[in-house]
C-alpha positions as CSV (number, residue, x, y, z in Angstrom):
1,M,112.7,-50.8,-67.2
2,F,110.0,-52.2,-69.9
3,K,108.9,-49.9,-72.0
4,D,108.3,-52.6,-75.1
5,K,109.3,-56.0,-75.7
6,N,112.6,-54.4,-76.8
7,D,113.8,-54.0,-72.7
8,H,112.8,-57.0,-72.2
9,I,115.1,-59.0,-74.4
10,S,117.6,-56.8,-74.0
11,V,117.2,-57.5,-70.2
12,C,117.3,-61.2,-70.7
13,N,120.1,-60.8,-72.9
14,T,122.3,-59.2,-70.5
15,I,121.7,-61.2,-68.0
16,V,122.2,-64.3,-70.2
17,N,125.4,-63.3,-70.6
18,F,125.6,-62.1,-66.8
19,I,125.5,-66.2,-65.9
20,R,127.5,-68.0,-69.1
21,E,130.3,-65.9,-68.3
22,E,130.4,-66.0,-64.6
23,V,130.3,-69.7,-64.8
24,Q,133.2,-70.1,-67.3
25,K,135.4,-67.3,-65.3
26,R,134.9,-70.0,-62.3
27,K,135.3,-72.6,-64.5
28,S,132.4,-74.4,-63.6
29,K,130.5,-77.4,-64.8
30,G,127.5,-75.0,-64.4
31,I,125.1,-73.8,-61.4
32,V,122.3,-75.2,-58.6
33,V,119.6,-73.1,-58.0
34,G,116.6,-73.8,-55.3
35,L,113.3,-73.8,-56.6
36,S,110.6,-72.7,-54.7
37,G,107.7,-72.8,-56.8
38,G,108.4,-69.0,-56.3
39,I,108.8,-65.9,-60.0
40,D,112.6,-65.2,-58.6
41,S,113.7,-68.9,-58.6
42,S,111.3,-69.3,-61.8
43,V,112.3,-66.7,-63.3
44,V,116.2,-67.9,-62.5
45,V,115.8,-71.1,-63.2
46,V,114.9,-70.1,-67.1
47,L,117.2,-67.8,-67.8
48,A,119.9,-70.0,-66.2
49,V,118.8,-73.2,-68.7
50,E,119.0,-70.2,-71.5
51,A,121.9,-69.5,-70.7
52,L,123.5,-72.8,-70.5
53,G,121.5,-75.6,-71.6
54,N,119.1,-78.1,-69.3
55,K,122.2,-80.6,-68.5
56,N,124.3,-77.7,-66.6
57,V,121.3,-76.5,-65.1
58,F,120.9,-78.6,-61.4
59,G,117.7,-77.9,-59.6
60,L,117.4,-78.4,-55.8
61,I,113.8,-77.9,-54.5
62,L,113.3,-77.7,-50.5
63,P,110.6,-78.3,-48.9
64,D,109.2,-78.0,-45.6
65,S,105.9,-80.3,-45.0
66,S,105.2,-77.6,-41.8
67,V,105.2,-74.5,-43.6
68,T,105.0,-74.9,-47.5
69,P,102.3,-75.3,-49.1
70,E,102.1,-78.5,-51.1
71,G,101.6,-76.5,-54.6
72,D,104.6,-74.6,-53.8
73,T,106.3,-77.8,-54.4
74,K,104.0,-79.0,-57.2
75,D,104.7,-75.9,-58.9
76,A,108.6,-76.4,-58.7
77,I,108.6,-79.8,-60.1
78,K,106.2,-79.4,-62.7
79,L,108.3,-76.2,-63.7
80,A,111.9,-78.4,-63.5
81,K,110.0,-81.3,-65.8
82,K,109.3,-78.5,-68.1
83,L,112.8,-77.1,-68.0
84,K,113.9,-80.9,-68.2
85,I,116.8,-80.1,-65.6
86,N,118.2,-82.2,-63.1
87,Y,117.2,-82.5,-59.8
88,K,116.2,-83.5,-56.1
89,V,113.4,-83.1,-53.3
90,I,114.9,-83.1,-49.9
91,Q,111.9,-82.3,-47.4
92,L,113.9,-80.4,-44.6
93,K,111.2,-80.7,-42.1
94,K,112.8,-83.8,-39.9
95,I,116.2,-82.3,-39.4
96,K,114.5,-78.8,-38.9
97,K,112.7,-79.9,-36.3
98,E,115.5,-82.6,-34.9
99,L,118.0,-79.2,-35.0
100,A,115.5,-77.2,-33.0
101,K,114.4,-79.3,-30.6
102,N,117.9,-78.5,-28.7
103,L,117.9,-74.9,-28.6
104,P,116.1,-72.6,-27.7
105,K,113.1,-71.2,-28.6
106,N,112.5,-68.7,-31.1
107,K,110.9,-68.3,-33.6
108,I,112.6,-65.9,-36.3
109,G,116.1,-68.2,-34.9
110,V,114.2,-71.3,-36.5
111,A,113.2,-69.4,-38.7
112,N,116.1,-68.5,-40.7
113,L,117.5,-72.3,-38.8
114,L,115.6,-73.5,-42.2
115,V,116.8,-71.4,-44.8
116,R,120.9,-71.2,-43.7
117,L,119.6,-75.4,-44.7
118,R,119.6,-74.7,-47.1
119,M,121.8,-72.8,-47.7
120,S,124.0,-75.2,-46.9
121,V,122.5,-78.5,-48.8
122,L,123.1,-75.6,-52.2
123,Y,126.4,-75.6,-51.3
124,Y,127.2,-79.4,-50.7
125,Y,125.1,-80.0,-53.8
126,A,127.5,-76.9,-55.2
127,T,131.0,-79.1,-54.3
128,V,129.6,-82.1,-55.2
129,K,128.9,-80.8,-58.8
130,H,131.8,-78.6,-59.3
131,S,129.4,-75.4,-60.0
132,L,128.0,-72.3,-58.5
133,V,125.2,-71.3,-56.4
134,L,122.6,-68.9,-58.2
135,G,121.2,-66.5,-55.9
136,T,117.7,-65.4,-56.7
137,G,117.0,-62.6,-54.7
138,D,116.2,-59.7,-56.1
139,K,117.0,-55.1,-56.2
140,S,113.7,-55.2,-53.5
141,E,115.2,-57.6,-51.5
142,I,118.4,-56.8,-51.2
143,M,118.3,-53.1,-50.7
144,L,115.3,-54.0,-48.0
145,G,118.1,-56.2,-46.5
146,Y,115.7,-58.9,-46.8
147,Y,116.7,-61.8,-46.3
148,T,118.5,-64.1,-44.2
149,K,122.1,-64.0,-43.1
150,Y,123.8,-66.4,-44.8
151,G,121.5,-67.9,-45.5
152,D,119.7,-66.7,-49.1
153,G,121.7,-63.8,-49.2
154,A,125.2,-66.6,-49.0
155,V,125.3,-66.9,-53.0
156,D,127.8,-67.4,-55.6
157,L,125.9,-64.7,-58.4
158,F,122.8,-62.6,-57.9
159,P,121.2,-62.4,-62.0
160,I,117.3,-60.3,-61.2
161,G,119.7,-59.1,-58.5
162,D,119.6,-55.7,-60.0
163,L,115.2,-55.8,-60.8
164,Y,113.0,-55.1,-58.8
165,K,110.9,-57.2,-57.5
166,T,107.9,-55.3,-60.0
167,E,110.2,-56.0,-62.6
168,V,110.5,-59.1,-62.2
169,R,106.9,-59.7,-62.2
170,S,107.0,-57.6,-66.0
171,L,109.7,-59.5,-67.2
172,A,108.5,-63.6,-65.8
173,E,105.4,-62.6,-68.0
174,Y,107.2,-62.3,-71.1
175,L,109.2,-65.6,-69.9
176,E,105.4,-66.8,-70.1
177,I,106.7,-68.3,-66.5
178,P,103.0,-70.3,-65.5
179,I,100.8,-67.1,-64.2
180,K,100.0,-69.1,-61.5
181,I,103.7,-68.6,-59.4
182,I,103.1,-64.6,-61.6
183,N,100.5,-64.3,-59.3
184,K,101.0,-65.5,-56.2
185,K,102.4,-62.8,-53.2
186,S,105.9,-63.5,-52.5
187,S,107.0,-65.6,-49.8
188,A,109.7,-66.9,-48.2
189,R,107.3,-70.2,-46.4
190,L,109.8,-69.4,-43.1
191,W,106.2,-70.1,-41.3
192,K,102.8,-70.9,-42.0
193,G,100.6,-68.0,-44.0
194,Q,103.9,-66.0,-44.2
195,T,103.5,-63.8,-46.9
196,A,106.3,-61.0,-47.3
197,E,104.1,-57.9,-48.3
198,K,102.8,-59.2,-44.8
199,E,105.8,-59.5,-42.7
200,L,107.4,-55.7,-44.6
201,G,103.4,-54.3,-44.3
202,L,103.4,-52.5,-47.7
203,E,102.6,-53.9,-51.4
204,Y,105.7,-54.4,-53.4
205,E,104.4,-51.9,-55.5
206,E,104.1,-49.7,-53.4
207,I,107.9,-50.8,-51.6
208,D,109.6,-50.6,-55.4
209,K,108.1,-46.4,-55.9
210,I,109.5,-46.1,-53.1
211,L,113.2,-47.9,-53.6
212,Q,113.8,-46.2,-57.1
213,L,113.2,-42.6,-55.6
214,L,115.2,-42.9,-53.0
215,E,118.4,-44.4,-55.2
216,N,117.4,-42.0,-57.7
217,K,116.5,-38.6,-55.7
218,N,116.8,-36.3,-58.8
219,S,114.8,-38.6,-62.3
220,K,111.1,-39.5,-61.9
221,P,110.1,-43.1,-61.2
222,S,110.2,-45.5,-64.3
223,I,107.7,-47.8,-62.2
224,S,104.1,-48.1,-63.0
225,P,101.9,-45.1,-60.8
226,S,100.7,-47.4,-57.6
227,P,99.1,-46.5,-54.3
228,K,100.0,-43.0,-53.1
229,I,103.3,-43.2,-50.8
230,T,103.1,-41.4,-48.2
231,K,105.5,-40.1,-45.6
232,R,104.8,-42.6,-43.6
233,K,105.0,-45.8,-46.0
234,I,108.7,-43.8,-46.5
235,S,109.7,-43.3,-43.7
236,K,109.4,-47.2,-42.8
237,V,111.4,-48.5,-45.7
238,K,114.1,-46.2,-44.5
239,L,114.4,-47.9,-41.6
240,L,113.9,-51.5,-43.0
241,I,116.5,-50.4,-44.9
242,E,118.7,-49.2,-42.3
243,K,117.5,-51.5,-40.0
244,N,119.2,-53.9,-41.9
245,Q,122.6,-52.1,-43.1
246,H,124.9,-54.9,-41.7
247,K,123.8,-57.4,-44.0
248,Q,125.2,-54.8,-47.1
249,E,128.6,-55.1,-45.2
250,M,131.4,-57.1,-44.8
251,P,132.0,-58.3,-41.0
252,P,134.6,-55.7,-39.3
253,L,138.1,-57.0,-40.1
254,C,140.7,-56.7,-36.5
255,K,144.4,-55.4,-38.3
256,L,147.2,-56.2,-36.2
257,K,149.1,-53.8,-38.3
C-alpha cells in the first residue's frame, strides 16, 4: 500500500476523516482509547488527536502488573503526556485475581477475563464521557480472529482495521512513533512472555503476505518480500481463520416467525 510519502499522507487523512465523521455522526463528545504502549494503540491515539484535538481524546492505561511489563506502562504514559491528552492508569491485577480465585483454573480463560475487564472499563468511561470506544485492532488480527470475542473485539470504531500489521508499522514510522514502541514484539500481554508471533507460530511479515494472497488470489501482493511462503504456512493461516470464523459473525438469532 505504501509506495511513498503521499500514500502515507492519503491513508492518514482517510483515517482522520473517518474518526471525525463517525464521532460527529453519532453525536459523540469524543473518544476513549486503551493505551497499551504497543504500536497499534499508539498509531490510533496519534490519529485520534489529529482528528479531534487532544481535549476530546481520553486514554486509559490498564495494566496487570503480574503480566504487563513496567516498560509498556511507562511508554503509554510518555506518549499520552507528549500528546497532551487526559489519561488514567488503572491497575487490574487485584480485580482479576479476586475474580479468578472464584473461578475454575484455566490459563486462556483468565487471559480472556483480563481483556474483557479492560473493555468493561473502557465502556464505563465511554458512558461517563458520552464518548465512543476506539478499537486498536489491525487487519491482520481481524482476519485471523486473533482477538478476544467481546473483549478487544468489542469496540465502536476500527480506524486501522483495513491495515495489515506490517502496514501499521510503516505508518508508525511515518508518524514518528517512538522507535522503542515500533520495535516491540506485538503482544496482548495475556501472560508473562507472551508474544503474538510466538503464539501464532509465524512472523507478521509472513502472515501478512499469506493473508494478502488469500484475499487477492489474482493480484500480486504489494507487501515487501519476506521468507519463503510454504504450503504448510499457508495451511496454518487458513486453519486459524477457519477456527476463529465465529468471531466474525453475529450470534445466531432464533426467529419465531
